[in-house]
N, C-alpha and C positions, 0 to 999 in steps of 0.2 A: 161509432156504430154500436149496436147491441153486443156484438161479439167482443169488441174491445172493452166495453163496460164490464161484461161478464169476466173477462180475463183480469181486469183490475180487481174485482171482488176476489177472484181466486188468488191473486198474488198477495192480497192483504190477509189471506187466510180465513176469510169469512165462510161460514157454513151456508152455502147456497145449494139448492137442488136445481140442476139444470136438466131439462128433458127437451131434446131436439133443438138445441141452440148451438150454432157453430162457435168454436173457440178460436181466437187468434192469439198466437204467441208472437214474439217480436218479428219473426221472419216466416212463420208457417201459418197456414190457415187450415184447420181441420174442417173439411167441407162436408162432414157428416155429423149427425147429432151425437151428443155424448150423454151419458147418464151417470148419476151419482152412484157410488158403490159403498155399501155400508156393511159392517160386521153382521153376521147372521149365523144360522146353524151350521153352515158349510165351512165358514172361514172367519177369521178375525182380521181386521185391518190394523197393522202395527202403527205405532206413532210415526207419521210420515214427515220427515224433515226435508226431504228432497223430492217430493212429488205430491200430487193432489188426488183424492179418491174419485176419479172419473175415468171412464172408458167408453169406447164406442159400444153400442148395444151388443154386437156379435162377440166382442171380447168379454163383456160382462157376463153374457150367457155361458161362454166357455169357462170362465172362472167358477160360476155356480155349478156347472156340470162336473168340473173336476172335483169340487168340494163334495158334491152329492155322491159321486162314485167312490171317493175316499171314505165317506161315512158308510156306504153300503158294503164296501170291501172289508172294513173293520168288523162289521157285524157278521159277515160271512166267515170271517177267520177267527171267530171266538169272542168278539167284543172289544171294547175300548171306547173311551170318550175323548178323542183327540180331534182337534180342528186344525186346519191349515192356517199358517200365518203369512199374510200378504204383506210384503215389505216395500213394494214400489208399484206405482201406477203412472198416471199422466204427469209428464214434466213439461214445463215451459222452457223457452230458450234461456230465460233469466235463471231459472233453477238449475239448468244444465251447467251454466257458467259457474254458479256457486259450488255445485257438486265437483266440478273439475278442479277446484282449488284444494279439495281434500281427497279426491280419488283420481289418481293419474290415469287410470284406464278408462274413465268415462269419456265419451266422445260427443262432439257437437251434434253429430247426426243421429243421436239416440232414437231408437224406435219408440221409446216411451213418449216422444213428442207428438205422436200421431194418435194416441189413445188406443192403440192396438196391442200394446204390450204390458205385461205385468210380471212381477217377480214373486215367487213363493219360496219361502225358506225351507231348506231340507235339514237344517240344523236345529231349529226351534219349532215346536208345535205347541199349540195351546191345549191344555187339558182341563176339563171340568173336574172338580174334586168330588165326583159322585161314586168313587170306588170303581169297581170293574177290573178289567184286565190291564195290567201294566205292560206297556210295550217299550222296547228300547228305541232310541233315536234311530239306530241303524235299520230296525224293522220298519219304522214309519217312513224313513227315507226310501227304502226299497219298494214299499207299497206305493208311495207317490210316484216313483220312477216307473213302475209297471203301468200305472194308470196313464201317465203322460206318454209313454211309449205307444200304448194302444191308441190314444187320441191322435198322436202324430201319424201313426200308420193309417188311421181312418181319414187322414187329410184335413184334420181340424186345426192343426197348429204346427208351429216350428218350436223346437226346444233347444236351449243352450244351457249346458251344465256349467255354472260359474263356480269354480273351486274357491277362489279368493273371497267371493262375496257370500258363499254358503247358501246359494239359491239356484232355482231353476228360472231361467229367463224365458218367458213364454209369449209368443206372438201368434195371434189368431191369423189364420189364412184367409184369403179372399173367398168369402162364402159364395158370392155371386158367380165366381169363376167355376165353382164345383157343381152348380145347378145345371141340369140338362137344359139345353137350348130348346125352346118351343119350336115345333114344326111350323114353317111359314104357311100361309094360306096357299091353296093350289095355284091361284093366279100369279103369285110371286115365285113359286117353285118353277113354273114354266119359263119365266124371264131369266132365272138364274141358270137353267139347264140349256139354254140356247147358245 
């Protein structure tokens, strides 16, 4: 199928842009479209040894929103030219198996396999050498943590602080579940009220 061919390209590391094509890993099928994620003004994609730069659209939007807030907050607090470093995105079953050989805490049922989860480093940030305000790693980490806390409180994501990996593990929440349900037409309301 197209999904299996797509995964074959991903597994060989080819740079392909996929928009609205389901991806199959060895035992999972992502039944939602995925989109390619590229370095931009909000973040950079680290060299990915154990994942591929793809997410479901809601997760990609969340990542961009986090990066945009990070930039806005830096400016509001006196400046700085730092971008977030994304260290992990979509993983296939095969990649998870490889990762487990070097990382004992990696699990087979990784949320990264569904394209809903990504990791952002709180240890390393990318800086443009344009001068400006120098910020400490601790200051940048705290700023990122504040932004993630707010987004979590807004119901946009789940956050896990990973001490050993030096990153925040971020999973987008089900956006459809947070939308208000439309009011059914009057003829259906009557049937349900009887």
